KOLLO-905636 format. One record per residue (C-alpha): residue in three letters; residue number from 1; z, x, y. Coordinates in nm, 2 decimals. Each point is the difference from the previous one (the first is absolute). Layout:
% residues N
  residu  num      pz      px      py
     ALA  NUM       Z       X       Y
...
//
This chain:
% residues 398
  residu  num      pz      px      py
     MET    1    9.38    9.91    7.08
     ARG    2    0.30    0.09   -0.15
     LYS    3    0.27   -0.31   -0.01
     GLY    4   -0.18   -0.31   -0.13
     ASN    5   -0.40    0.01   -0.11
     GLU    6   -0.01    0.35   -0.03
     ALA    7   -0.42   -0.01   -0.08
     ARG    8    0.01   -0.16    0.36
     VAL    9   -0.20    0.21    0.30
     VAL   10    0.10   -0.02    0.37
     LEU   11   -0.17    0.16    0.22
     THR   12    0.09    0.08    0.40
     PRO   13   -0.03    0.17    0.28
     GLN   14    0.37    0.10   -0.03
     SER   15    0.00    0.08   -0.39
     VAL   16   -0.36    0.22    0.09
     ALA   17    0.23    0.19    0.23
     VAL   18    0.23    0.06   -0.19
     ILE   19   -0.26    0.15   -0.30
     VAL   20   -0.13    0.23    0.29
     VAL   21    0.38    0.13    0.12
     LEU   22    0.03    0.02   -0.35
     LEU   23   -0.28    0.19   -0.11
     ALA   24    0.06    0.23    0.23
     VAL   25    0.40    0.03   -0.12
     ALA   26   -0.15    0.08   -0.34
     TYR   27   -0.24    0.24    0.11
     LEU   28    0.25    0.23    0.19
     PHE   29    0.26   -0.02   -0.35
     ALA   30   -0.34    0.05   -0.24
     GLN   31   -0.10    0.30    0.21
     ILE   32    0.36    0.17   -0.07
     ALA   33   -0.05   -0.09   -0.35
     HIS   34   -0.31    0.15   -0.04
     HIS   35    0.13    0.35    0.17
     ALA   36    0.29   -0.04   -0.24
     GLY   37   -0.21   -0.02   -0.28
     LEU   38    0.06   -0.35   -0.09
     PRO   39   -0.30   -0.32   -0.05
     PRO   40   -0.02   -0.15    0.33
     ALA   41   -0.03   -0.37   -0.16
     ALA   42    0.30   -0.04   -0.12
     ALA   43    0.14    0.12    0.33
     ILE   44   -0.21   -0.28    0.18
     VAL   45    0.11   -0.22   -0.27
     LEU   46    0.37    0.06    0.06
     VAL   47   -0.03   -0.04    0.39
     GLY   48   -0.10   -0.34   -0.11
     ILE   49    0.21   -0.10   -0.23
     ALA   50    0.29    0.13    0.28
     ALA   51   -0.15   -0.25    0.29
     GLY   52   -0.07   -0.24   -0.22
     GLY   53    0.35   -0.06   -0.04
     MET   54    0.04    0.01    0.41
     LEU   55   -0.21   -0.19    0.08
     PRO   56    0.02   -0.43    0.07
     GLY   57   -0.17   -0.24   -0.28
     ASP   58   -0.30   -0.09    0.27
     LEU   59   -0.13    0.29    0.05
     HIS   60   -0.07    0.17   -0.42
     VAL   61   -0.34   -0.02   -0.14
     ALA   62   -0.03    0.04   -0.40
     LEU   63   -0.23    0.19   -0.15
     THR   64   -0.15   -0.25   -0.19
     PRO   65   -0.40   -0.02   -0.14
     ALA   66   -0.18   -0.18    0.32
     VAL   67    0.19    0.33    0.17
     LEU   68   -0.06    0.23   -0.25
     ALA   69   -0.37   -0.10    0.07
     LEU   70   -0.04    0.09    0.32
     PHE   71    0.09    0.41   -0.09
     LEU   72   -0.11    0.00   -0.35
     PRO   73   -0.41    0.00    0.03
     ALA   74    0.05    0.35    0.23
     LEU   75    0.26    0.14   -0.24
     ILE   76   -0.17   -0.09   -0.34
     PHE   77   -0.38    0.15    0.19
     GLU   78    0.13    0.33    0.15
     GLY   79    0.18    0.05   -0.35
     ALA   80   -0.40   -0.01   -0.17
     TRP   81   -0.16    0.14    0.30
     SER   82    0.22    0.36   -0.06
     ILE   83    0.00    0.00   -0.35
     ASP   84   -0.23    0.25   -0.12
     ALA   85   -0.25   -0.11   -0.22
     GLU   86   -0.04    0.30   -0.22
     ALA   87    0.37   -0.04   -0.06
     LEU   88   -0.02   -0.32   -0.08
     ARG   89   -0.25   -0.03   -0.27
     ARG   90    0.15    0.24   -0.15
     THR   91    0.37   -0.16    0.00
     ALA   92   -0.20   -0.39   -0.05
     TRP   93    0.16   -0.02   -0.35
     ALA   94    0.35    0.11    0.10
     ILE   95    0.00   -0.25    0.30
     VAL   96   -0.16   -0.30   -0.23
     ALA   97    0.24    0.07   -0.23
     LEU   98    0.33   -0.04    0.29
     ALA   99   -0.13   -0.29    0.17
     VAL  100   -0.13   -0.20   -0.30
     PRO  101    0.22    0.01   -0.31
     GLY  102    0.21    0.15    0.21
     VAL  103    0.09   -0.25    0.19
     ALA  104   -0.03   -0.26   -0.28
     PHE  105    0.21    0.17   -0.19
     THR  106    0.28    0.11    0.33
     ALA  107   -0.03   -0.40    0.05
     VAL  108    0.10   -0.10   -0.37
     VAL  109    0.33    0.26   -0.04
     VAL  110    0.12   -0.10    0.38
     ALA  111   -0.07   -0.37   -0.10
     SER  112    0.14    0.04   -0.41
     ALA  113    0.31    0.16    0.16
     SER  114    0.05   -0.27    0.29
     VAL  115    0.03   -0.25   -0.28
     LEU  116    0.20    0.26   -0.25
     GLY  117    0.27    0.12    0.27
     GLY  118   -0.09   -0.25    0.32
     ARG  119    0.01   -0.31   -0.17
     LEU  120   -0.27   -0.12    0.19
     ALA  121   -0.26   -0.25   -0.12
     LEU  122   -0.33    0.12   -0.15
     PRO  123   -0.18   -0.12    0.32
     ALA  124    0.19    0.20    0.23
     ALA  125    0.06    0.31   -0.21
     LEU  126   -0.43   -0.02   -0.04
     ALA  127   -0.08   -0.03    0.39
     LEU  128    0.30    0.26    0.06
     GLY  129   -0.15    0.27   -0.23
     THR  130   -0.36    0.02    0.14
     ILE  131    0.15   -0.04    0.38
     ILE  132    0.19    0.26   -0.15
     ALA  133   -0.25    0.20   -0.17
     ALA  134   -0.24    0.13    0.30
     THR  135    0.16    0.33    0.14
     ASP  136   -0.07    0.12    0.36
     PRO  137    0.01    0.35    0.01
     VAL  138   -0.15    0.00    0.37
     ALA  139    0.41    0.09    0.07
     VAL  140   -0.11    0.31   -0.19
     LEU  141   -0.37    0.12    0.03
     ALA  142    0.06    0.11    0.35
     LEU  143    0.27    0.25   -0.16
     PHE  144   -0.20    0.07   -0.26
     ARG  145   -0.25    0.14    0.23
     ARG  146    0.24    0.18    0.16
     LEU  147    0.07    0.17   -0.33
     SER  148   -0.37    0.11   -0.09
     VAL  149    0.02   -0.15   -0.33
     PRO  150   -0.30    0.06   -0.19
     ILE  151   -0.29   -0.21    0.11
     ASP  152   -0.04   -0.21   -0.37
     LEU  153    0.37   -0.07    0.05
     LEU  154   -0.02   -0.14    0.34
     THR  155   -0.29   -0.18   -0.11
     ILE  156    0.18   -0.24   -0.31
     VAL  157    0.28   -0.08    0.22
     GLU  158   -0.20   -0.11    0.36
     GLY  159   -0.26   -0.13   -0.29
     GLU  160    0.30   -0.19   -0.20
     SER  161    0.13   -0.14    0.33
     ILE  162   -0.33   -0.15    0.08
     ALA  163   -0.08   -0.18   -0.34
     ASN  164    0.34   -0.10   -0.10
     ASP  165    0.03   -0.21    0.27
     GLY  166   -0.29   -0.20   -0.01
     VAL  167    0.07   -0.03   -0.44
     ALA  168    0.38   -0.12    0.14
     VAL  169   -0.12   -0.22    0.24
     VAL  170   -0.27   -0.16   -0.20
     LEU  171    0.34   -0.01   -0.29
     THR  172    0.23   -0.18    0.25
     GLN  173   -0.26   -0.25    0.13
     ALA  174   -0.07   -0.10   -0.40
     VAL  175    0.38   -0.04   -0.07
     VAL  176    0.07   -0.18    0.28
     ALA  177   -0.26   -0.27   -0.05
     TYR  178    0.03   -0.03   -0.39
     THR  179    0.37   -0.07    0.08
     VAL  180   -0.06   -0.28    0.31
     SER  181   -0.29   -0.15   -0.19
     GLY  182    0.10    0.05   -0.30
     ALA  183   -0.32   -0.10   -0.07
     ARG  184   -0.26    0.36   -0.11
     SER  185   -0.01    0.15   -0.34
     PHE  186    0.06    0.35   -0.05
     VAL  187   -0.39    0.02   -0.02
     ALA  188   -0.06   -0.13    0.31
     ILE  189    0.25    0.22    0.15
     ALA  190   -0.23    0.29   -0.17
     GLY  191   -0.27   -0.14    0.16
     SER  192    0.12   -0.05    0.34
     PHE  193    0.12    0.36   -0.01
     ALA  194   -0.32    0.13   -0.13
     TYR  195   -0.19   -0.16    0.27
     VAL  196    0.23    0.05    0.32
     SER  197   -0.02    0.39   -0.08
     LEU  198   -0.37    0.07   -0.08
     ALA  199   -0.05   -0.25    0.28
     GLY  200    0.22    0.16    0.24
     ILE  201   -0.18    0.33   -0.09
     ALA  202   -0.33   -0.07    0.01
     ILE  203    0.06   -0.16    0.38
     GLY  204    0.21    0.33    0.09
     VAL  205   -0.37    0.19   -0.15
     ALA  206   -0.25   -0.25    0.21
     PHE  207    0.20    0.03    0.25
     GLY  208   -0.04    0.38   -0.02
     ALA  209   -0.32    0.00   -0.06
     VAL  210   -0.10   -0.17    0.30
     GLY  211    0.19    0.23    0.24
     THR  212   -0.15    0.26   -0.11
     LEU  213   -0.32   -0.08    0.06
     VAL  214    0.13   -0.07    0.39
     LEU  215    0.18    0.36   -0.01
     ARG  216   -0.32    0.18   -0.11
     ARG  217   -0.22   -0.20    0.24
     TYR  218    0.24    0.06    0.33
     ARG  219    0.20    0.34   -0.01
     MET  220    0.25   -0.08    0.24
     PRO  221    0.35    0.11    0.00
     TRP  222    0.13   -0.41    0.15
     ILE  223   -0.29   -0.15   -0.25
     GLY  224    0.17    0.15   -0.23
     ILE  225    0.36   -0.11    0.00
     VAL  226   -0.12   -0.32    0.11
     ALA  227   -0.19   -0.02   -0.30
     THR  228    0.28    0.07   -0.26
     LEU  229    0.19   -0.21    0.22
     VAL  230   -0.20   -0.31   -0.10
     VAL  231    0.00    0.13   -0.37
     ALA  232    0.34    0.04   -0.08
     TYR  233    0.07   -0.35    0.19
     GLY  234   -0.30   -0.16   -0.04
     SER  235   -0.04    0.07   -0.41
     TYR  236    0.44   -0.12   -0.04
     ALA  237   -0.07   -0.28    0.18
     VAL  238   -0.31   -0.10   -0.15
     ALA  239    0.10    0.08   -0.38
     SER  240    0.34   -0.22    0.13
     PHE  241   -0.23   -0.30    0.14
     ALA  242   -0.15    0.02   -0.38
     ALA  243    0.27   -0.03   -0.18
     ALA  244   -0.02    0.38   -0.08
     SER  245    0.26    0.31    0.02
     GLY  246   -0.05    0.16    0.35
     ILE  247    0.23    0.26   -0.08
     LEU  248   -0.25    0.14   -0.22
     ALA  249   -0.29   -0.09    0.22
     SER  250    0.10    0.20    0.21
     ALA  251    0.04    0.27   -0.23
     ALA  252   -0.32   -0.02   -0.11
     ALA  253   -0.16    0.04    0.32
     GLY  254    0.25    0.26    0.13
     VAL  255   -0.11    0.20   -0.34
     ALA  256   -0.37   -0.13    0.01
     LEU  257   -0.07    0.08    0.40
     PRO  258    0.06    0.35    0.04
     ALA  259   -0.20    0.10   -0.35
     LEU  260   -0.33   -0.20    0.05
     ALA  261    0.00    0.14    0.43
     PHE  262    0.06    0.35    0.09
     ASP  263    0.07    0.33   -0.03
     GLU  264    0.36    0.13    0.18
     ASP  265   -0.05    0.05    0.32
     GLU  266   -0.12   -0.32    0.11
     VAL  267    0.29   -0.16   -0.10
     ARG  268    0.28    0.23    0.19
     ALA  269    0.01   -0.23    0.31
     ILE  270    0.04   -0.33   -0.24
     ASP  271    0.30    0.18   -0.24
     ARG  272    0.19    0.09    0.37
     PHE  273   -0.03   -0.36    0.06
     TRP  274    0.13   -0.14   -0.35
     ASP  275    0.22    0.28   -0.04
     GLY  276    0.18   -0.18    0.35
     THR  277   -0.03   -0.31   -0.15
     SER  278    0.17    0.02   -0.33
     LEU  279    0.33    0.18    0.22
     VAL  280    0.00   -0.31    0.23
     ALA  281   -0.04   -0.23   -0.31
     ASN  282    0.26    0.16   -0.20
     SER  283    0.24    0.04    0.22
     ILE  284   -0.03   -0.37    0.13
     VAL  285    0.02   -0.07   -0.40
     PHE  286    0.32    0.19   -0.14
     LEU  287    0.14   -0.14    0.35
     LEU  288   -0.01   -0.28   -0.10
     VAL  289    0.06    0.01   -0.35
     GLY  290    0.39    0.12    0.18
     LEU  291    0.01   -0.28    0.16
     SER  292   -0.10   -0.23   -0.30
     LEU  293    0.26    0.21   -0.27
     ARG  294    0.32   -0.23   -0.01
     LEU  295    0.27    0.30   -0.06
     ASP  296    0.23   -0.30   -0.12
     ARG  297   -0.18   -0.11   -0.28
     VAL  298   -0.08    0.31   -0.14
     PHE  299    0.30   -0.03   -0.27
     HIS  300    0.00   -0.36    0.05
     GLU  301   -0.07   -0.06   -0.42
     PRO  302    0.16    0.33   -0.15
     PRO  303   -0.15   -0.08   -0.36
     LEU  304   -0.37   -0.05    0.13
     PHE  305    0.07    0.31    0.26
     LEU  306    0.08    0.19   -0.33
     ALA  307   -0.29   -0.11   -0.22
     VAL  308   -0.26   -0.02    0.30
     VAL  309    0.05    0.37    0.09
     THR  310    0.04    0.16   -0.37
     ALA  311   -0.30   -0.21   -0.13
     VAL  312   -0.23    0.16    0.40
     VAL  313    0.20    0.35   -0.10
     ALA  314   -0.13    0.00   -0.38
     SER  315   -0.33   -0.15    0.03
     ARG  316   -0.11    0.24    0.30
     ALA  317    0.17    0.28   -0.24
     VAL  318   -0.24   -0.12   -0.32
     LEU  319   -0.33   -0.01    0.24
     ALA  320    0.01    0.32    0.14
     TYR  321    0.15    0.18   -0.31
     VAL  322   -0.20   -0.18   -0.27
     PHE  323   -0.30   -0.30    0.11
     VAL  324   -0.16    0.29    0.28
     PRO  325   -0.31    0.24   -0.15
     LEU  326   -0.02    0.31    0.15
     GLY  327   -0.07    0.20   -0.30
     GLY  328   -0.37    0.05    0.12
     LEU  329    0.07    0.13    0.37
     PRO  330   -0.02    0.32    0.09
     GLY  331    0.29    0.13    0.21
     ALA  332    0.20   -0.25   -0.12
     ARG  333    0.39    0.09   -0.16
     ALA  334    0.28   -0.20   -0.17
     ALA  335    0.17    0.04    0.37
     TRP  336   -0.21   -0.27    0.11
     ARG  337    0.11   -0.29   -0.23
     HIS  338    0.37    0.09    0.24
     ALA  339   -0.18   -0.09    0.28
     ILE  340   -0.16   -0.26   -0.09
     ALA  341    0.34   -0.18   -0.10
     LEU  342    0.13    0.09    0.33
     ALA  343   -0.32   -0.19    0.14
     GLY  344    0.11   -0.26   -0.15
     VAL  345    0.14   -0.21    0.36
     ARG  346    0.00   -0.37    0.06
     GLY  347   -0.06   -0.12    0.37
     GLY  348   -0.18   -0.19    0.33
     LEU  349   -0.18   -0.26   -0.35
     SER  350    0.27   -0.03   -0.26
     LEU  351    0.22   -0.16    0.31
     ALA  352   -0.29   -0.23    0.19
     LEU  353   -0.10   -0.12   -0.35
     ALA  354    0.36   -0.08   -0.05
     LEU  355    0.04   -0.17    0.29
     GLY  356   -0.36   -0.18   -0.03
     LEU  357    0.13   -0.22   -0.29
     PRO  358    0.02   -0.35    0.02
     GLU  359    0.37   -0.14    0.09
     SER  360   -0.02   -0.19   -0.29
     PHE  361   -0.05    0.24   -0.23
     PRO  362    0.24    0.05   -0.30
     ASN  363    0.28    0.25    0.06
     ARG  364   -0.18    0.12    0.37
     ALA  365    0.37    0.19    0.09
     GLN  366    0.04    0.13   -0.29
     VAL  367   -0.37    0.16    0.02
     LEU  368    0.10    0.12    0.37
     ASP  369    0.32    0.15   -0.11
     ALA  370   -0.16    0.25   -0.25
     VAL  371   -0.31    0.09    0.22
     PHE  372    0.26    0.09    0.29
     ALA  373    0.16    0.19   -0.20
     VAL  374   -0.30    0.20   -0.18
     VAL  375   -0.16    0.03    0.33
     PHE  376    0.30    0.20    0.15
     LEU  377    0.11    0.19   -0.27
     THR  378   -0.39    0.11   -0.02
     LEU  379   -0.07    0.04    0.35
     VAL  380    0.30    0.08    0.15
     VAL  381    0.21    0.14   -0.23
     GLN  382   -0.27    0.19   -0.25
     GLY  383   -0.16    0.09    0.31
     TRP  384    0.24    0.24    0.14
     THR  385   -0.01    0.18   -0.30
     LEU  386   -0.37    0.10   -0.08
     ALA  387   -0.03    0.23    0.23
     PRO  388    0.29    0.25   -0.17
     LEU  389   -0.17   -0.13   -0.35
     LEU  390   -0.32    0.05    0.05
     ARG  391    0.05    0.39    0.19
     ARG  392    0.15    0.11   -0.32
     ILE  393   -0.30   -0.15   -0.28
     PRO  394   -0.21    0.27   -0.05
     LEU  395   -0.33   -0.24    0.14
     HIS  396   -0.27    0.29   -0.07
     ALA  397   -0.17    0.21   -0.25
     ARG  398    0.06    0.33   -0.01
//
């Protein structure tokens, strides 16, 4: 909800009808943006922002973790399913560097800036750091594909978007649990992180293996679609029930399933289904991002705003130009680092994690202000500049 409890979700027939109408409007607006060479995601978010200022309070739906969980398995699975296996093997070290030490580094930089420049208490600063550490390049992946960037560069950006989401969620949960209970030691938090990550991956691989057996036994497109749906959402649900990472489970299942199962000709119908599913899911998520954003709070805390935005830009630059190992990749160019830096967009996951913070969490309002500001600036403002900038970067080897 926009007023009062921002983490509360109320879905009524009226609000669902409004979302459907807004989706139609957003789709038309996105098509106009697409033909103008601009990212459709930013256009959809703007429709949501505009609508959010006009809708009555009882029709607002916030993008909380509970709402996002309806769409995350589809988005994560489709992204992992479509990753090129050979490119993934070549770029694994680059993805790991961005997703593990890169997320931790970004969280520390943002948290430090929040304490020193924004005067946040340490627990709130750590939570803000982990929430902001998760990039959301879903908004730019369609643009990358339309511009036909090299497959290895696309895989780095796509792999990062999947892996660091899971890492950031686990870190955020650990920080919130430590802040609320105050009883966990660093060793306990590290052990919890290892369990949540490794158990999630193991559950995803197990679901992928079972799905492979089904797909090899029954070679019918509709069975393949149902099986992949069960694998995507089943792995997420089981991992969540086991207190493991549902995001990493769906990602592992998406990577394992096509790698273990069948050749390219047998997955065309499944590909078409997941392309359509991810398009709808993405549109709804970006619309909800716009509906959830509070523009009146973007510049509500100027010192915190400047500190966090500076930290986000600086940490992303360090990741792109220092952390990412590109030396061993055939055809890699120094210009790839520019594209990786530009892909550091924050979106739905960061917003949902912030809105999902407990009401009693220290400095919750300031954390929300900072997240609103970063999501708006990176997803909407930066989003409009991506296409012209990427077209000017020499990404292909000569």
